[in-house]
Phi, psi and omega in degrees: 000138176238139181252146177233142173238126180225156178233128175261156183238174185311131176093343180287145177277120185299310182299307183295325179296318179294317180299313180296323179297317180297320177295312182299323183260012176051045180277111180279331178203136179198181179215149173276115179278321182206146175208118178225152180152204182214157182236154171261332180222138175230142172235120187227131175273136183278178184294337177294336177083006185242324187258135174255126180262136177248127178242131178235087180196166176297126183226133179261129177283119179253346176200139178213121182209154176162179176259139183223154172194175177289350181263332185189157175234145169218099186234137173251147183225142172241137183228141176258132175278176181299330178276005178075007169292138183250135175232165179189171179169203183277117182287136176233176178303146177111006175273109186258130182292138175274270182268320183199161167213121182257125185237143168237122181238136177251135176266126180264114191288334190263006185225162170233127176256116177238186178235149176216143182287131179252115180299326182292319183266336182081012182234161167285119184249166180295128172246116182261124178240143174271144177280000000 
């Protein structure tokens, strides 16, 4: 396992930045170990799997976790609003960093994470391969 620590700055798209980092570093399988920081805009898909909610307000990242690779991302995010209410869901493109976002990503050496369409769920799901 190899660990990476990166910092994103104001205006960067959290989802796209993680995906580009995985591609640049040839990460075949990995996980987000830690993610803290804040956003000005968040786009989150709800548990129904159909609606994407957009929030445009100061949001503190209180949890960020998921499986990542150069082939696909599946990341969940929890965010605290200014009144300290917490919301969360499936992170999609459009989550914009406010002042900073500090990430720790681990590369898993013995696996490849790809995607495959699952007829039962109707989504591209995780396909785990051993190296």
